[in-house]
Steps between C-alpha positions, in 0.01 A plus 500: 500500500566384851382810676129568530368851484201654662174542310251779542207315348390245242741452214443744218212677675637847472604459140170351390302777662711756318449316174124500538510879485686481173243259358215728596675799348586338169204276455734253345379190688163369596375544851244310698687172510680581819565274792468580872826694486380727223761346270330434161542153357543633148797709610653206686476293184653767278774615734652152501573547131701820558879485494702810585859498379739685731871552462750702699790492739552188707464663843122506476419242231460217746318175423314512832321816380370325189379206710319731740335689211360173368377406846344836590388645166452196279696607192853419384802727545801407288819654641833538322807639678722726289775748572436874517615592150326208326174585674512860379593392148207256475250761616611725215561247222261211575175660622291190425724268702369603843200615699674616819852644512681496834750781451721734697407865524817637349428305179155660462675792330623254238169327429206732561543705184456188285131500592486125570386540862164636607472688827289371786177675588566599862127487578513123440790441742348382826805569721638811332454697822730254680793547259786690667564862406830418326295376204261796496682824577852375570483557876511228763367750754366853448841642598716257301736629234463361148802293405695547177484263203190353337279518807188284435251786524673688216401225255197375690212688336368590156264786411261276309439142399676559169787723617855396413655752739495532879284724713669736745277395790239241605226427247243225450738318264773290664782381274595213730347357813796487744577164655854468633789728605790527738783715628839371383846552641836321525530147627808417707669204665565633852704195596745572218502880521513521882435874529201736467381592151283811479547655154444414135856623443631175651416313178809654340721484809831341392483293820249282312696476175400189311214433743235751390216459253230712339175422325533495121162639392578852370193690625551352847878480513542863398299608804718291731804653334358850551437432868864391530648796312289749693593338831870520405461874438617456141183625330216730601210413271232744397266198488670162509178348370535702179872555446657719236747341257780663698375345826468159333855529367640592843310217672609237252860626501521447876356148474710411196816599686389286794431205270839528330668507841333167587237625746223274376492123529196470276187665362167329554155506342305236687394430858690169506822657376501755780422232760780273380755780491422602856454152647831379358690795645630596156325831558471677836317817391261552211176655385236243592128426541335441837382141438850408380632609839249283683585211270866524597405521867277194466821312409640594846740751342521848656367764262361849564288729284688800625316827566718785371508863601422622147175302481356234271450446128148379435310315231141405439291290266140473396253330269414651163207397284511429126296731280381190315296383800124528466177327600510230767883488482516870592253443783709206620811723496330750731384212717860378519638844584248554778574156637875577481459807720265326744794369703590138432772581245619793708551269796686255277736775384547664838595171664795492257624846593327714237227757564138489388342800329202456734659393831173538689341210310818290515498518878186283497704218345797516737542391858546778755864395542562507125343845470693644794829361361466588131297821520557646845868401534448334840687198634353168390335303780551175310694382195408686182392258226450597137186394304679192370597359841861627514632651823620852427570636846532365853286614790631830638618632163401844374476618142805683366410867476199484728136566418325572171504872577864492610607334176267649237520837675872517418478431127736736320435394143305258280621288210487731204468538126673828420460744215849389391415133551648373174824683568504370858448139390782531245736639763396233750571223251839654428571487874404131520718423198801704617 
């Protein structure tokens, strides 16, 4: 990494102190061999032998995190980047192949019932109180409305350590520790469109025939499609996050007709695909991710993550823990999770355009200008550089959509796994194949 981050104390100090409590509680390791820091030599020797295997989506499985874990905590983190569906499938079918699963909240419905993940003991999570309300009761602020879809809090808690179902409210058992999330909307090429865009309905505007694109991951794409159909006034959903078969049929019929008429240039699944489509000018309007927008802009190509009057579609991810973890490996997993929420990783993610589940700790690892730009939505006083040394924005730029509260406060729906999910996926695939 080319950009240094701030440090609040000696490397690993917080994590090691937390771990000492676990040692005292379990009696699993000898005491009395400690150094001046209170960090026992025997633990230091053993922890080096621990390897935690993590897989999950590429947005947060970053090599720099593994390097920092080794530096700060002493053990090895092996990271494997997979797509959303493969990650969920491995959690269910290969429970011995991982220790930590980095998964998206909407997939928790697919995997939790298999019993291969163990919930986190909230009392062991050092920064639980700093996690935003979205991941506890569904509300960003006390007066916020709860968005439709698979909102994280609806799959966030279990009633017991062994439960295979979800609790209806906060408990001591956390299914995932939240890590990363964002508010998504349409990306546009303003230089090629040359007029204001303010509605999801524009995705199917015939003006952009052959120059539109949509994300081809069913549980995500269907929510974009629903935002479009609702904005067009074609469908009034009871709950677009849990559509009836009739609502699915109507939604897919509208998009199938648009596809057959040549509305879509392509369908994408990866970050790079969306960037290339937009940067080349082949596509001028599409569902997109925030960092993909900044990537296009870093190529000196105009691109806007357009705020829309109907609001945002949101997504979130978190870390789940294998039920096979025990002993020092389980202790190391808690150490890792607490370290993850202590701010360094949050800063790394936020400086790319995502949000941290514990923004308060992430602020400690960002410059004041970075924080004011990414979180507060203020104009940058200097060029905005990502964690890898790439210039994302020029001095004077402001974040599309404004502040954290402006953006996340206008979330209309979350990526969703519906009751009729199998039917929806079949209909989506028929649309792609039409």
